[in-house]
N, CA, C and O atoms as a CHARMM CRD file, in Angstrom:
* protein
*
  284
    1    1 UNK  N    -27.80700 -22.24300  29.95700 PROA 1      0.00000
    2    1 UNK  CA   -28.26000 -20.97300  29.27400 PROA 1      0.00000
    3    1 UNK  C    -26.98000 -20.26900  28.70300 PROA 1      0.00000
    4    1 UNK  O    -27.07700 -19.73000  27.60000 PROA 1      0.00000
    5    2 UNK  N    -25.88600 -20.23800  29.32200 PROA 2      0.00000
    6    2 UNK  CA   -24.71800 -19.73000  28.90300 PROA 2      0.00000
    7    2 UNK  C    -24.21700 -20.42600  27.63900 PROA 2      0.00000
    8    2 UNK  O    -23.68400 -19.77000  26.74400 PROA 2      0.00000
    9    3 UNK  N    -24.38400 -21.75600  27.55800 PROA 3      0.00000
   10    3 UNK  CA   -24.02300 -22.53300  26.37000 PROA 3      0.00000
   11    3 UNK  C    -24.71500 -22.18700  25.16400 PROA 3      0.00000
   12    3 UNK  O    -24.14100 -22.17600  24.07500 PROA 3      0.00000
   13    4 UNK  N    -26.03900 -21.87800  25.32900 PROA 4      0.00000
   14    4 UNK  CA   -26.93700 -21.44900  24.20700 PROA 4      0.00000
   15    4 UNK  C    -26.54700 -20.08600  23.66100 PROA 4      0.00000
   16    4 UNK  O    -26.56100 -19.83900  22.45500 PROA 4      0.00000
   17    5 UNK  N    -26.18400 -19.17700  24.63900 PROA 5      0.00000
   18    5 UNK  CA   -25.75400 -17.88700  24.28900 PROA 5      0.00000
   19    5 UNK  C    -24.49700 -17.88100  23.38700 PROA 5      0.00000
   20    5 UNK  O    -24.40000 -17.30300  22.30400 PROA 5      0.00000
   21    6 UNK  N    -23.52900 -18.63600  24.02300 PROA 6      0.00000
   22    6 UNK  CA   -22.15600 -18.88900  23.40700 PROA 6      0.00000
   23    6 UNK  C    -22.29800 -19.41600  21.97500 PROA 6      0.00000
   24    6 UNK  O    -21.70400 -18.89700  21.03000 PROA 6      0.00000
   25    7 UNK  N    -23.16700 -20.54500  21.85300 PROA 7      0.00000
   26    7 UNK  CA   -23.39000 -21.02500  20.52600 PROA 7      0.00000
   27    7 UNK  C    -23.95100 -20.18300  19.63600 PROA 7      0.00000
   28    7 UNK  O    -23.57200 -20.21300  18.46500 PROA 7      0.00000
   29    8 UNK  N    -24.98100 -19.26500  20.07500 PROA 8      0.00000
   30    8 UNK  CA   -25.58100 -18.37600  19.15600 PROA 8      0.00000
   31    8 UNK  C    -24.59900 -17.25800  18.72500 PROA 8      0.00000
   32    8 UNK  O    -24.63200 -16.84200  17.56700 PROA 8      0.00000
   33    9 UNK  N    -23.79600 -16.80300  19.55800 PROA 9      0.00000
   34    9 UNK  CA   -22.77500 -15.79900  19.23300 PROA 9      0.00000
   35    9 UNK  C    -21.73500 -16.45800  18.17300 PROA 9      0.00000
   36    9 UNK  O    -21.44100 -15.84600  17.14600 PROA 9      0.00000
   37   10 UNK  N    -21.24800 -17.60900  18.44200 PROA 10     0.00000
   38   10 UNK  CA   -20.35900 -18.18100  17.54500 PROA 10     0.00000
   39   10 UNK  C    -20.98200 -18.48100  16.02400 PROA 10     0.00000
   40   10 UNK  O    -20.30600 -18.38700  15.00000 PROA 10     0.00000
   41   11 UNK  N    -22.24700 -18.81900  16.05500 PROA 11     0.00000
   42   11 UNK  CA   -22.99700 -19.05100  14.81100 PROA 11     0.00000
   43   11 UNK  C    -23.00600 -17.69000  14.05900 PROA 11     0.00000
   44   11 UNK  O    -22.74500 -17.67300  12.85600 PROA 11     0.00000
   45   12 UNK  N    -23.28700 -16.59500  14.70800 PROA 12     0.00000
   46   12 UNK  CA   -23.38100 -15.27000  14.15100 PROA 12     0.00000
   47   12 UNK  C    -22.06500 -14.86300  13.57200 PROA 12     0.00000
   48   12 UNK  O    -22.00400 -14.34700  12.45600 PROA 12     0.00000
   49   13 UNK  N    -20.99500 -15.08900  14.32100 PROA 13     0.00000
   50   13 UNK  CA   -19.68100 -14.80500  13.93400 PROA 13     0.00000
   51   13 UNK  C    -19.26200 -15.41300  12.65500 PROA 13     0.00000
   52   13 UNK  O    -18.69200 -14.73800  11.79700 PROA 13     0.00000
   53   14 UNK  N    -19.54400 -16.74200  12.49100 PROA 14     0.00000
   54   14 UNK  CA   -19.21900 -17.58700  11.31900 PROA 14     0.00000
   55   14 UNK  C    -20.07400 -17.01300  10.20800 PROA 14     0.00000
   56   14 UNK  O    -19.54000 -16.82200   9.11500 PROA 14     0.00000
   57   15 UNK  N    -21.36400 -16.71700  10.39000 PROA 15     0.00000
   58   15 UNK  CA   -22.17000 -16.28100   9.24700 PROA 15     0.00000
   59   15 UNK  C    -21.68200 -14.88700   8.77600 PROA 15     0.00000
   60   15 UNK  O    -21.56700 -14.62700   7.57800 PROA 15     0.00000
   61   16 UNK  N    -21.39800 -13.99500   9.76500 PROA 16     0.00000
   62   16 UNK  CA   -20.99400 -12.74700   9.24700 PROA 16     0.00000
   63   16 UNK  C    -19.57900 -12.71900   8.57900 PROA 16     0.00000
   64   16 UNK  O    -19.32400 -11.96200   7.64200 PROA 16     0.00000
   65   17 UNK  N    -18.70100 -13.56600   9.10500 PROA 17     0.00000
   66   17 UNK  CA   -17.39700 -13.64100   8.35900 PROA 17     0.00000
   67   17 UNK  C    -17.53600 -14.22700   6.92000 PROA 17     0.00000
   68   17 UNK  O    -16.69100 -13.96600   6.06400 PROA 17     0.00000
   69   18 UNK  N    -18.56600 -14.98700   6.67700 PROA 18     0.00000
   70   18 UNK  CA   -18.73800 -15.46600   5.37600 PROA 18     0.00000
   71   18 UNK  C    -19.43800 -14.46900   4.37700 PROA 18     0.00000
   72   18 UNK  O    -19.59400 -14.74800   3.18800 PROA 18     0.00000
   73   19 UNK  N    -19.82100 -13.36200   4.91200 PROA 19     0.00000
   74   19 UNK  CA   -20.51500 -12.37000   4.09700 PROA 19     0.00000
   75   19 UNK  C    -19.47600 -11.50700   3.31800 PROA 19     0.00000
   76   19 UNK  O    -19.69400 -11.07200   2.18800 PROA 19     0.00000
   77   20 UNK  N    -18.34100 -11.29900   4.01100 PROA 20     0.00000
   78   20 UNK  CA   -17.37400 -10.30700   3.40200 PROA 20     0.00000
   79   20 UNK  C    -16.39500 -11.14700   2.53400 PROA 20     0.00000
   80   20 UNK  O    -15.69500 -12.04500   3.00300 PROA 20     0.00000
   81   21 UNK  N    -16.40800 -10.78100   1.24800 PROA 21     0.00000
   82   21 UNK  CA   -15.56100 -11.51000   0.36500 PROA 21     0.00000
   83   21 UNK  C    -14.22300 -10.81500   0.23800 PROA 21     0.00000
   84   21 UNK  O    -14.15400  -9.59900   0.41400 PROA 21     0.00000
   85   22 UNK  N    -13.15900 -11.53900  -0.06100 PROA 22     0.00000
   86   22 UNK  CA   -11.89500 -10.98700  -0.29700 PROA 22     0.00000
   87   22 UNK  C    -11.65200 -11.09600  -1.81600 PROA 22     0.00000
   88   22 UNK  O    -12.11000 -12.02600  -2.48000 PROA 22     0.00000
   89   23 UNK  N    -10.89000 -10.07500  -2.34100 PROA 23     0.00000
   90   23 UNK  CA   -10.67500 -10.04500  -3.78300 PROA 23     0.00000
   91   23 UNK  C     -9.05100 -10.01800  -4.02300 PROA 23     0.00000
   92   23 UNK  O     -8.25900  -9.68700  -3.14000 PROA 23     0.00000
   93   24 UNK  N     -8.72900 -10.35300  -5.14600 PROA 24     0.00000
   94   24 UNK  CA    -7.27300 -10.26300  -5.60600 PROA 24     0.00000
   95   24 UNK  C     -7.31500  -9.37900  -6.82600 PROA 24     0.00000
   96   24 UNK  O     -8.05100  -9.61300  -7.78500 PROA 24     0.00000
   97   25 UNK  N     -6.46300  -8.31500  -6.74600 PROA 25     0.00000
   98   25 UNK  CA    -6.27700  -7.53900  -7.88400 PROA 25     0.00000
   99   25 UNK  C     -4.89600  -7.72100  -8.45600 PROA 25     0.00000
  100   25 UNK  O     -3.90100  -7.62600  -7.73700 PROA 25     0.00000
  101   26 UNK  N     -4.82200  -8.00100  -9.83200 PROA 26     0.00000
  102   26 UNK  CA    -3.65900  -8.30700 -10.54800 PROA 26     0.00000
  103   26 UNK  C     -3.31200  -6.91400 -11.29400 PROA 26     0.00000
  104   26 UNK  O     -4.12800  -6.30100 -11.98200 PROA 26     0.00000
  105   27 UNK  N     -2.10100  -6.54300 -11.07900 PROA 27     0.00000
  106   27 UNK  CA    -1.60200  -5.25200 -11.76900 PROA 27     0.00000
  107   27 UNK  C     -0.90400  -5.66400 -13.12100 PROA 27     0.00000
  108   27 UNK  O     -0.45800  -6.79800 -13.29600 PROA 27     0.00000
  109   28 UNK  N     -0.84800  -4.77300 -13.95700 PROA 28     0.00000
  110   28 UNK  CA    -0.16200  -5.03000 -15.20700 PROA 28     0.00000
  111   28 UNK  C      1.34300  -5.19500 -15.20700 PROA 28     0.00000
  112   28 UNK  O      1.99100  -5.55300 -16.19100 PROA 28     0.00000
  113   29 UNK  N      1.85400  -4.89500 -13.98500 PROA 29     0.00000
  114   29 UNK  CA     3.38400  -5.10900 -13.87600 PROA 29     0.00000
  115   29 UNK  C      3.57600  -6.45400 -13.12900 PROA 29     0.00000
  116   29 UNK  O      4.71900  -6.77800 -12.80700 PROA 29     0.00000
  117   30 UNK  N      2.51300  -7.26300 -12.83100 PROA 30     0.00000
  118   30 UNK  CA     2.60000  -8.59300 -12.33800 PROA 30     0.00000
  119   30 UNK  C      2.34800  -8.71300 -10.79900 PROA 30     0.00000
  120   30 UNK  O      2.30400  -9.84100 -10.30900 PROA 30     0.00000
  121   31 UNK  N      2.18900  -7.65600 -10.04900 PROA 31     0.00000
  122   31 UNK  CA     1.83500  -7.70500  -8.73000 PROA 31     0.00000
  123   31 UNK  C      0.47200  -8.18200  -8.36600 PROA 31     0.00000
  124   31 UNK  O     -0.43900  -7.98700  -9.17100 PROA 31     0.00000
  125   32 UNK  N      0.22400  -8.82100  -7.17700 PROA 32     0.00000
  126   32 UNK  CA    -1.04300  -9.27300  -6.74500 PROA 32     0.00000
  127   32 UNK  C     -1.36300  -8.52400  -5.50400 PROA 32     0.00000
  128   32 UNK  O     -0.56600  -8.52600  -4.56600 PROA 32     0.00000
  129   33 UNK  N     -2.48400  -7.88800  -5.45300 PROA 33     0.00000
  130   33 UNK  CA    -2.83700  -7.19200  -4.25600 PROA 33     0.00000
  131   33 UNK  C     -4.06500  -7.86400  -3.68400 PROA 33     0.00000
  132   33 UNK  O     -5.10200  -7.94300  -4.34300 PROA 33     0.00000
  133   34 UNK  N     -3.95500  -8.33300  -2.49700 PROA 34     0.00000
  134   34 UNK  CA    -5.18000  -8.85800  -1.70100 PROA 34     0.00000
  135   34 UNK  C     -5.82400  -7.82000  -1.03700 PROA 34     0.00000
  136   34 UNK  O     -5.22300  -6.99200  -0.35400 PROA 34     0.00000
  137   35 UNK  N     -7.13900  -7.83800  -1.23100 PROA 35     0.00000
  138   35 UNK  CA    -8.09700  -6.84000  -0.55700 PROA 35     0.00000
  139   35 UNK  C     -9.01000  -7.49100   0.40800 PROA 35     0.00000
  140   35 UNK  O     -9.33000  -8.67600   0.31700 PROA 35     0.00000
  141   36 UNK  N     -9.43200  -6.66600   1.36300 PROA 36     0.00000
  142   36 UNK  CA   -10.40100  -7.10600   2.34000 PROA 36     0.00000
  143   36 UNK  C    -11.67700  -6.42900   1.94400 PROA 36     0.00000
  144   36 UNK  O    -11.85700  -5.24400   2.22400 PROA 36     0.00000
  145   37 UNK  N    -12.55300  -7.13000   1.31100 PROA 37     0.00000
  146   37 UNK  CA   -13.79400  -6.59500   0.81100 PROA 37     0.00000
  147   37 UNK  C    -13.59400  -6.21900  -0.68400 PROA 37     0.00000
  148   37 UNK  O    -12.49500  -6.24500  -1.23900 PROA 37     0.00000
  149   38 UNK  N    -14.80100  -5.85700  -1.30200 PROA 38     0.00000
  150   38 UNK  CA   -14.73500  -5.53000  -2.75400 PROA 38     0.00000
  151   38 UNK  C    -14.21500  -4.20000  -3.01300 PROA 38     0.00000
  152   38 UNK  O    -14.71900  -3.25800  -2.40200 PROA 38     0.00000
  153   39 UNK  N    -13.23200  -3.99000  -3.87400 PROA 39     0.00000
  154   39 UNK  CA   -12.73900  -2.67100  -4.33400 PROA 39     0.00000
  155   39 UNK  C    -13.77300  -1.88400  -4.98300 PROA 39     0.00000
  156   39 UNK  O    -14.57000  -2.39900  -5.76600 PROA 39     0.00000
  157   40 UNK  N    -13.78400  -0.56100  -4.65700 PROA 40     0.00000
  158   40 UNK  CA   -14.71100   0.42700  -5.27400 PROA 40     0.00000
  159   40 UNK  C    -14.06400   1.18000  -6.37700 PROA 40     0.00000
  160   40 UNK  O    -12.98200   1.73100  -6.17400 PROA 40     0.00000
  161   41 UNK  N    -14.62400   1.23800  -7.47100 PROA 41     0.00000
  162   41 UNK  CA   -14.06600   1.89200  -8.68100 PROA 41     0.00000
  163   41 UNK  C    -14.74900   3.15800  -8.84000 PROA 41     0.00000
  164   41 UNK  O    -15.96700   3.14800  -9.02200 PROA 41     0.00000
  165   42 UNK  N    -14.02100   4.39300  -8.78400 PROA 42     0.00000
  166   42 UNK  CA   -14.56200   5.66900  -8.94400 PROA 42     0.00000
  167   42 UNK  C    -14.43500   6.03200 -10.52100 PROA 42     0.00000
  168   42 UNK  O    -13.33800   6.23300 -11.04300 PROA 42     0.00000
  169   43 UNK  N    -15.57900   6.09200 -11.18100 PROA 43     0.00000
  170   43 UNK  CA   -15.50400   6.24200 -12.60100 PROA 43     0.00000
  171   43 UNK  C    -15.19500   7.68200 -12.89200 PROA 43     0.00000
  172   43 UNK  O    -14.81700   7.96600 -14.02900 PROA 43     0.00000
  173   44 UNK  N    -15.31400   8.60000 -12.00100 PROA 44     0.00000
  174   44 UNK  CA   -15.00600  10.04100 -12.15500 PROA 44     0.00000
  175   44 UNK  C    -13.56800  10.23600 -12.28000 PROA 44     0.00000
  176   44 UNK  O    -13.10100  10.81500 -13.26100 PROA 44     0.00000
  177   45 UNK  N    -12.78500   9.75000 -11.26500 PROA 45     0.00000
  178   45 UNK  CA   -11.43500   9.92300 -11.20200 PROA 45     0.00000
  179   45 UNK  C    -10.57700   8.75900 -11.72100 PROA 45     0.00000
  180   45 UNK  O     -9.37500   8.93700 -11.92200 PROA 45     0.00000
  181   46 UNK  N    -11.16500   7.56800 -11.94300 PROA 46     0.00000
  182   46 UNK  CA   -10.47400   6.42600 -12.55400 PROA 46     0.00000
  183   46 UNK  C     -9.64100   5.59300 -11.42100 PROA 46     0.00000
  184   46 UNK  O     -8.91500   4.64100 -11.70600 PROA 46     0.00000
  185   47 UNK  N     -9.83500   6.05200 -10.18100 PROA 47     0.00000
  186   47 UNK  CA    -9.00500   5.37900  -9.10000 PROA 47     0.00000
  187   47 UNK  C     -9.79600   4.14900  -8.54200 PROA 47     0.00000
  188   47 UNK  O    -11.02600   4.17600  -8.48500 PROA 47     0.00000
  189   48 UNK  N     -9.09000   3.11200  -8.14900 PROA 48     0.00000
  190   48 UNK  CA    -9.77600   2.01700  -7.46600 PROA 48     0.00000
  191   48 UNK  C     -9.40800   2.07600  -5.99400 PROA 48     0.00000
  192   48 UNK  O     -8.23500   2.00900  -5.62800 PROA 48     0.00000
  193   49 UNK  N    -10.42900   2.20300  -5.15600 PROA 49     0.00000
  194   49 UNK  CA   -10.22300   2.28600  -3.73600 PROA 49     0.00000
  195   49 UNK  C    -10.52800   1.00700  -3.08000 PROA 49     0.00000
  196   49 UNK  O    -11.59400   0.42000  -3.26500 PROA 49     0.00000
  197   50 UNK  N     -9.47400   0.52100  -2.21600 PROA 50     0.00000
  198   50 UNK  CA    -9.56400  -0.75200  -1.57800 PROA 50     0.00000
  199   50 UNK  C     -9.07600  -0.71300  -0.17400 PROA 50     0.00000
  200   50 UNK  O     -8.44000   0.25300   0.24800 PROA 50     0.00000
  201   51 UNK  N     -9.36600  -1.75400   0.55800 PROA 51     0.00000
  202   51 UNK  CA    -8.78600  -1.89000   1.99100 PROA 51     0.00000
  203   51 UNK  C     -7.92600  -3.24300   1.83400 PROA 51     0.00000
  204   51 UNK  O     -8.32900  -4.30800   1.36500 PROA 51     0.00000
  205   52 UNK  N     -6.68500  -2.95700   2.32100 PROA 52     0.00000
  206   52 UNK  CA    -5.68900  -4.07400   2.31700 PROA 52     0.00000
  207   52 UNK  C     -5.91300  -5.03500   3.54400 PROA 52     0.00000
  208   52 UNK  O     -6.77400  -4.75600   4.37800 PROA 52     0.00000
  209   53 UNK  N     -5.19800  -6.08200   3.64700 PROA 53     0.00000
  210   53 UNK  CA    -5.33000  -7.07400   4.66500 PROA 53     0.00000
  211   53 UNK  C     -5.13200  -6.47400   6.02000 PROA 53     0.00000
  212   53 UNK  O     -5.72700  -6.94500   6.98900 PROA 53     0.00000
  213   54 UNK  N     -4.32500  -5.45900   6.12900 PROA 54     0.00000
  214   54 UNK  CA    -3.94100  -4.83900   7.40500 PROA 54     0.00000
  215   54 UNK  C     -5.05200  -3.86800   7.83700 PROA 54     0.00000
  216   54 UNK  O     -5.07600  -3.46500   9.00000 PROA 54     0.00000
  217   55 UNK  N     -6.00700  -3.46500   6.90600 PROA 55     0.00000
  218   55 UNK  CA    -7.13600  -2.60000   7.29200 PROA 55     0.00000
  219   55 UNK  C     -6.82100  -1.22700   6.78200 PROA 55     0.00000
  220   55 UNK  O     -7.62400  -0.34800   7.09400 PROA 55     0.00000
  221   56 UNK  N     -5.84000  -0.91100   6.08600 PROA 56     0.00000
  222   56 UNK  CA    -5.46600   0.46000   5.52100 PROA 56     0.00000
  223   56 UNK  C     -6.26800   0.64100   4.24400 PROA 56     0.00000
  224   56 UNK  O     -6.40900  -0.26500   3.42300 PROA 56     0.00000
  225   57 UNK  N     -6.77100   1.82400   4.12100 PROA 57     0.00000
  226   57 UNK  CA    -7.60400   2.18900   2.93000 PROA 57     0.00000
  227   57 UNK  C     -6.60100   2.85100   1.90700 PROA 57     0.00000
  228   57 UNK  O     -5.92600   3.81900   2.25600 PROA 57     0.00000
  229   58 UNK  N     -6.51700   2.34200   0.70100 PROA 58     0.00000
  230   58 UNK  CA    -5.58500   2.62700  -0.28000 PROA 58     0.00000
  231   58 UNK  C     -6.27600   2.95500  -1.67900 PROA 58     0.00000
  232   58 UNK  O     -7.41000   2.56000  -1.95000 PROA 58     0.00000
  233   59 UNK  N     -5.56900   3.63600  -2.45300 PROA 59     0.00000
  234   59 UNK  CA    -6.08900   3.77600  -3.84100 PROA 59     0.00000
  235   59 UNK  C     -4.98600   3.46300  -4.94000 PROA 59     0.00000
  236   59 UNK  O     -3.78800   3.63700  -4.71600 PROA 59     0.00000
  237   60 UNK  N     -5.43400   3.03600  -6.02500 PROA 60     0.00000
  238   60 UNK  CA    -4.46600   2.70900  -7.16400 PROA 60     0.00000
  239   60 UNK  C     -5.21100   3.21600  -8.45200 PROA 60     0.00000
  240   60 UNK  O     -6.43700   3.15400  -8.53700 PROA 60     0.00000
  241   61 UNK  N     -4.45000   3.69600  -9.40200 PROA 61     0.00000
  242   61 UNK  CA    -4.99800   4.00700 -10.66900 PROA 61     0.00000
  243   61 UNK  C     -5.55200   2.90700 -11.39800 PROA 61     0.00000
  244   61 UNK  O     -4.84600   1.91300 -11.56600 PROA 61     0.00000
  245   62 UNK  N     -6.75400   2.94600 -11.86800 PROA 62     0.00000
  246   62 UNK  CA    -7.38600   1.89700 -12.52100 PROA 62     0.00000
  247   62 UNK  C     -6.82300   1.40600 -13.71000 PROA 62     0.00000
  248   62 UNK  O     -7.07700   0.25900 -14.07900 PROA 62     0.00000
  249   63 UNK  N     -5.96200   2.27400 -14.45300 PROA 63     0.00000
  250   63 UNK  CA    -5.10700   1.85600 -15.63200 PROA 63     0.00000
  251   63 UNK  C     -4.10200   0.88900 -15.23700 PROA 63     0.00000
  252   63 UNK  O     -3.60000   0.18100 -16.11100 PROA 63     0.00000
  253   64 UNK  N     -3.75100   0.77300 -14.03500 PROA 64     0.00000
  254   64 UNK  CA    -2.62500  -0.14900 -13.64200 PROA 64     0.00000
  255   64 UNK  C     -3.23300  -1.59500 -13.32200 PROA 64     0.00000
  256   64 UNK  O     -2.46000  -2.54100 -13.17200 PROA 64     0.00000
  257   65 UNK  N     -4.57700  -1.76300 -13.22200 PROA 65     0.00000
  258   65 UNK  CA    -5.18900  -2.96600 -12.78800 PROA 65     0.00000
  259   65 UNK  C     -5.59300  -3.77200 -14.13300 PROA 65     0.00000
  260   65 UNK  O     -6.26800  -3.29300 -15.04300 PROA 65     0.00000
  261   66 UNK  N     -5.09100  -5.00500 -14.09800 PROA 66     0.00000
  262   66 UNK  CA    -5.38800  -5.89800 -15.22800 PROA 66     0.00000
  263   66 UNK  C     -6.68000  -6.77400 -15.00800 PROA 66     0.00000
  264   66 UNK  O     -7.43100  -7.06500 -15.93900 PROA 66     0.00000
  265   67 UNK  N     -6.86500  -7.14300 -13.79900 PROA 67     0.00000
  266   67 UNK  CA    -8.12200  -7.89500 -13.41300 PROA 67     0.00000
  267   67 UNK  C     -8.34600  -7.86800 -11.86700 PROA 67     0.00000
  268   67 UNK  O     -7.45000  -7.64800 -11.05200 PROA 67     0.00000
  269   68 UNK  N     -9.60700  -8.11200 -11.57800 PROA 68     0.00000
  270   68 UNK  CA   -10.05200  -8.17600 -10.13200 PROA 68     0.00000
  271   68 UNK  C    -10.91700  -9.43400  -9.96800 PROA 68     0.00000
  272   68 UNK  O    -11.97400  -9.58200 -10.58000 PROA 68     0.00000
  273   69 UNK  N    -10.42400 -10.30400  -9.13500 PROA 69     0.00000
  274   69 UNK  CA   -11.09000 -11.64300  -9.04600 PROA 69     0.00000
  275   69 UNK  C    -11.41500 -11.83800  -7.55900 PROA 69     0.00000
  276   69 UNK  O    -10.63700 -11.54900  -6.64900 PROA 69     0.00000
  277   70 UNK  N    -12.65400 -12.36100  -7.40100 PROA 70     0.00000
  278   70 UNK  CA   -13.13600 -12.69900  -6.03400 PROA 70     0.00000
  279   70 UNK  C    -12.49400 -13.99700  -5.58600 PROA 70     0.00000
  280   70 UNK  O    -12.43200 -14.95000  -6.36300 PROA 70     0.00000
  281   71 UNK  N    -11.98300 -14.06400  -4.27200 PROA 71     0.00000
  282   71 UNK  CA   -11.32400 -15.28400  -3.79300 PROA 71     0.00000
  283   71 UNK  C    -12.36700 -16.14100  -3.18300 PROA 71     0.00000
  284   71 UNK  O    -12.06500 -17.23300  -2.70100 PROA 71     0.00000
């Protein structure tokens, strides 16, 4: 019974980790920013809000971003 429970939990973790995609944002000055999850673009302010690999929530001016690519 413990084996089945452990297998079910392991399967759920694998499935849930596959749901969150990471993105790479390229800036116009050549930097590459790795994000954890999809960046959110605020059309009102022009800022791009994202979470970095360490879990910090940051913002960058959308004019500085040249592309956003899903990894």
